[in-house]
Backbone as CSV, one residue per row, in Angstrom:
resi,resn,N_x,N_y,N_z,CA_x,CA_y,CA_z,C_x,C_y,C_z
1,UNK,15.902,-9.149,-3.578,15.511,-8.113,-2.912,14.074,-8.399,-2.273
2,UNK,14.216,-8.130,-0.937,12.506,-8.294,-0.287,11.636,-7.278,-0.625
3,UNK,10.399,-7.329,-0.579,9.438,-6.372,-0.928,9.663,-5.290,-0.479
4,UNK,9.324,-4.504,-0.709,9.281,-3.451,0.228,7.917,-2.746,0.923
5,UNK,7.552,-2.148,1.898,6.883,-1.496,2.805,6.483,-0.311,2.202
6,UNK,5.353,-0.006,1.572,5.014,1.681,1.134,3.386,2.146,2.135
7,UNK,3.800,3.560,1.839,2.310,3.756,2.297,1.486,4.486,0.973
8,UNK,0.284,4.676,1.137,-0.254,5.205,0.004,-0.078,6.864,0.404
9,UNK,-0.108,7.653,-0.892,0.031,9.358,-0.576,-1.524,9.898,-1.044
10,UNK,-2.406,8.522,-1.426,-3.296,9.570,-2.034,-4.526,8.582,-1.478
11,UNK,-5.812,9.016,-1.576,-6.739,7.973,-1.377,-6.961,6.918,-2.356
12,UNK,-7.508,6.133,-2.597,-8.192,5.445,-3.448,-9.349,4.446,-3.084
13,UNK,-10.324,5.462,-3.330,-11.787,5.520,-2.915,-12.480,4.241,-3.633
14,UNK,-11.900,3.736,-4.847,-12.356,2.065,-5.619,-11.909,1.231,-4.669
15,UNK,-11.022,1.428,-4.122,-10.972,0.381,-3.176,-10.595,0.140,-1.683
16,UNK,-11.273,1.427,-1.465,-11.768,1.709,-0.184,-10.506,2.080,1.063
17,UNK,-9.350,2.409,0.183,-7.779,2.490,1.237,-7.674,4.195,1.257
18,UNK,-7.484,4.867,2.214,-7.367,6.134,2.492,-5.863,6.283,2.647
19,UNK,-5.300,7.458,2.051,-3.873,7.831,2.133,-3.468,7.278,3.668
20,UNK,-1.906,6.763,3.481,-1.363,6.335,4.479,-1.432,4.710,5.001
21,UNK,-2.774,4.147,4.699,-2.292,2.636,4.575,-1.361,2.218,4.205
22,UNK,-1.058,1.087,4.567,0.383,0.345,3.905,-0.045,-0.341,3.588
23,UNK,1.088,-0.909,2.450,0.705,-2.069,1.483,2.606,-2.410,0.989
24,UNK,2.706,-3.887,0.556,3.909,-4.453,0.232,4.080,-4.147,-1.263
25,UNK,5.151,-3.298,-1.965,5.810,-3.590,-3.314,5.599,-4.956,-3.534
26,UNK,5.006,-5.673,-4.402,5.571,-6.730,-4.833,5.949,-7.078,-6.200
27,UNK,6.096,-5.777,-6.917,6.301,-5.933,-8.266,6.723,-4.178,-8.883
28,UNK,7.726,-4.007,-9.527,7.966,-3.106,-9.996,7.938,-2.818,-11.546
29,UNK,7.175,-2.061,-12.311,6.868,-1.911,-14.119,7.962,-0.870,-14.140
30,UNK,8.212,-0.985,-15.438,8.873,0.049,-16.639,10.197,1.273,-15.354
31,UNK,11.035,0.064,-15.006,11.894,0.820,-14.190,11.855,1.741,-13.206
32,UNK,10.547,1.412,-12.471,10.171,1.958,-11.090,8.963,3.299,-11.623
33,UNK,8.377,3.385,-12.921,7.392,4.448,-13.312,5.771,3.832,-12.354
34,UNK,5.555,2.351,-12.169,4.675,1.668,-11.394,4.909,0.543,-10.865
35,UNK,3.739,0.496,-10.012,4.214,-0.553,-8.723,3.053,-1.430,-8.647
36,UNK,3.045,-3.166,-8.261,2.117,-3.685,-7.702,2.164,-3.651,-6.941
37,UNK,1.068,-3.389,-5.754,0.942,-3.252,-4.486,-0.097,-4.234,-3.811
38,UNK,0.041,-5.004,-2.679,-0.544,-5.568,-2.286,-1.065,-5.001,-0.780
39,UNK,-2.418,-4.841,-0.220,-2.735,-4.564,0.785,-3.360,-5.709,1.682
40,UNK,-2.833,-6.042,2.743,-3.338,-7.235,3.858,-3.923,-6.393,4.669
41,UNK,-5.197,-7.474,5.569,-5.380,-6.757,6.740,-4.128,-7.334,7.728
42,UNK,-4.412,-6.948,8.914,-3.487,-7.602,10.319,-3.443,-9.177,9.999
43,UNK,-4.491,-9.631,9.819,-4.463,-11.093,9.275,-3.537,-12.023,8.905
44,UNK,-3.513,-11.133,7.400,-3.017,-11.551,6.433,-4.132,-11.868,5.667
45,UNK,-5.227,-11.344,5.223,-6.105,-11.487,4.329,-5.769,-10.137,3.340
46,UNK,-5.640,-10.740,2.182,-5.700,-9.763,1.028,-7.128,-8.556,0.719
47,UNK,-7.022,-7.148,0.815,-7.595,-6.370,0.487,-7.731,-6.070,-0.749
48,UNK,-6.704,-5.908,-1.552,-6.837,-5.244,-2.586,-5.249,-5.540,-2.960
49,UNK,-5.153,-5.941,-4.179,-3.880,-5.716,-5.368,-3.960,-4.840,-6.356
50,UNK,-3.441,-3.817,-6.549,-3.860,-2.969,-7.416,-1.903,-2.044,-7.849
51,UNK,-2.254,-1.789,-9.151,-1.001,-0.946,-9.895,-0.735,0.448,-9.521
52,UNK,-0.129,1.369,-8.972,0.102,2.326,-8.592,1.149,2.769,-9.339
53,UNK,0.873,4.471,-9.577,2.085,5.341,-10.010,2.866,5.568,-8.938
54,UNK,4.070,5.686,-9.333,5.254,6.522,-8.229,4.724,7.392,-7.506
55,UNK,3.788,8.284,-7.555,3.239,9.182,-7.011,2.071,8.997,-6.223
56,UNK,1.907,7.623,-5.972,0.739,7.332,-5.212,1.226,6.633,-4.337
57,UNK,2.745,6.249,-4.159,3.204,5.433,-2.734,4.119,6.481,-2.270
58,UNK,5.124,5.931,-0.876,6.485,6.442,-0.783,6.914,5.306,-0.209
59,UNK,8.178,4.958,0.219,8.526,4.198,1.050,7.954,4.650,2.650
60,UNK,8.280,3.709,3.834,7.772,3.548,4.789,9.519,4.029,5.677
61,UNK,9.388,4.633,6.371,10.669,4.326,7.570,10.709,3.568,8.819
62,UNK,11.820,3.064,9.343,11.695,2.327,10.224,11.188,3.096,11.870
63,UNK,11.079,4.295,11.302,10.907,5.359,12.674,9.235,5.565,12.293
64,UNK,8.587,4.864,11.651,6.979,5.218,11.595,6.589,3.810,12.739
65,UNK,5.291,4.629,13.133,4.084,3.660,13.949,2.622,2.985,12.439
66,UNK,2.450,1.858,12.488,1.283,1.383,12.172,0.405,1.909,12.825
67,UNK,-0.845,2.205,12.039,-2.294,2.356,12.822,-3.143,1.347,12.154
68,UNK,-4.251,0.808,13.148,-4.861,-0.134,12.643,-5.953,0.375,12.832
69,UNK,-7.046,-0.069,11.670,-8.418,0.707,11.337,-9.427,-0.133,10.982
70,UNK,-10.319,-0.540,11.648,-11.563,-1.359,11.111,-12.403,-1.405,9.504
71,UNK,-11.846,-2.235,8.804,-12.196,-2.156,7.470,-13.528,-2.121,7.138
72,UNK,-14.326,-2.880,7.976,-15.805,-2.480,7.707,-16.220,-1.456,7.799
73,UNK,-15.791,-0.518,8.733,-16.405,0.651,8.802,-15.297,1.678,7.731
74,UNK,-15.068,1.166,6.462,-14.267,2.309,5.472,-15.348,2.993,4.534
C-alpha cells in the first residue's frame, strides 16, 4: 500500500504546522489509533516527523487543492 496523504485537523504549534498542512502517513500504529506522519517542503525537505492521533488528521481527496505558504513566516 502506498503512503496516504493527510491533512492536519488541528494546529501543531510545537512543529509550526497549522491545521490544513499536508503530510504523508508513513506508519500506522495500534490498528489505526495513531500514525507517524512526515511533513515536507515542496522541494522535499523534511519539516517534521511526528506521531499523531487519528482525530488530528484526515485523508485528503482528489478534489482538493494544495496551498503554498512560506515556512519562515510561521
